[in-house]
C-alpha positions as CSV (number, residue, x, y, z in Angstrom):
1,M,-20.0,-16.2,-7.4
2,P,-17.4,-13.9,-8.9
3,S,-14.2,-15.5,-10.2
4,V,-10.8,-14.9,-8.6
5,R,-9.8,-12.6,-11.5
6,E,-12.9,-10.4,-10.9
7,R,-12.3,-10.2,-7.1
8,V,-8.6,-9.3,-7.7
9,S,-9.7,-6.6,-10.2
10,S,-12.2,-5.1,-7.8
11,T,-9.7,-5.1,-5.0
12,W,-7.1,-3.2,-7.1
13,A,-9.8,-0.8,-8.3
14,G,-10.8,-0.2,-4.6
15,L,-7.2,0.5,-3.7
16,A,-6.9,2.9,-6.6
17,D,-9.8,5.0,-5.2
18,L,-8.1,5.5,-1.8
19,P,-6.0,8.5,-1.0
20,V,-2.2,8.0,-1.6
21,P,-1.1,7.8,2.1
22,L,-3.8,5.2,2.9
23,R,-2.9,3.2,-0.2
24,Y,0.8,3.2,0.8
25,A,-0.1,2.2,4.4
26,I,-2.2,-0.7,3.3
27,A,0.3,-2.0,0.8
28,C,3.4,-1.6,3.1
29,G,1.5,-3.1,6.0
30,A,0.4,-6.1,3.9
31,V,3.9,-6.7,2.6
32,L,5.8,-6.3,5.9
33,G,3.1,-8.3,7.7
34,T,3.5,-11.2,5.3
35,C,7.3,-11.1,5.7
36,G,7.0,-10.9,9.4
37,G,4.6,-13.9,9.4
38,A,7.0,-15.9,7.3
39,A,9.8,-15.1,9.6
40,G,7.7,-16.0,12.6
41,L,6.9,-19.4,10.9
42,V,10.6,-20.1,10.4
43,V,11.5,-19.1,14.0
44,G,8.5,-20.9,15.4
45,L,9.3,-24.2,13.6
46,R,12.9,-24.1,14.7
47,V,12.2,-23.2,18.4
48,H,9.0,-25.2,19.2
49,P,6.9,-26.6,16.3
50,A,3.8,-27.1,18.4
51,T,3.5,-23.3,18.9
52,A,4.7,-22.1,15.5
53,W,1.3,-20.6,14.7
54,F,1.7,-18.2,17.7
55,A,5.1,-17.1,16.4
56,I,3.5,-16.2,13.1
57,I,1.1,-13.9,14.9
58,E,3.7,-12.7,17.4
59,L,6.1,-11.5,14.6
60,G,3.6,-10.8,11.8
61,T,1.4,-8.4,13.7
62,P,4.1,-5.9,14.8
63,A,5.7,-6.1,11.4
64,G,2.4,-5.3,9.8
65,L,1.8,-2.4,12.1
66,L,5.2,-1.0,11.5
67,G,4.8,-1.4,7.8
68,G,1.5,0.4,7.9
69,L,3.0,3.3,9.9
70,L,6.0,3.4,7.5
71,G,3.7,3.3,4.5
72,L,1.6,6.1,5.9
73,V,4.7,8.3,6.4
74,V,6.0,7.5,2.9
75,G,2.6,8.0,1.3
76,T,2.2,11.3,3.0
77,A,5.6,12.4,1.7
78,V,4.8,11.3,-1.8
79,A,1.4,13.2,-1.7
80,L,3.1,16.4,-0.4
81,V,5.9,16.2,-3.0
82,S,3.3,15.7,-5.8
83,R,1.3,18.7,-4.6
84,L,4.4,20.9,-4.4
85,R,5.3,20.0,-8.0
86,M,1.9,20.9,-9.2
87,R,2.3,24.4,-8.0
């Protein structure tokens, strides 16, 4: 069984092989999804602790999708700017 360090290294290597827009979409989606999930946990625990897990999904999923879309737009812009500079 591979160690945690080997799995993390292979994950980063796999991300490096992806096109820039997709790489940005995955990274931004993961970051904003995590932030949305944390916000959902806080809101859920304050409103009704028994259903806090649902608030994590309810806020984390849209945040992750929005982050993925935003990352795709930013990654596409970065790729276009780098191609224009190469000319």
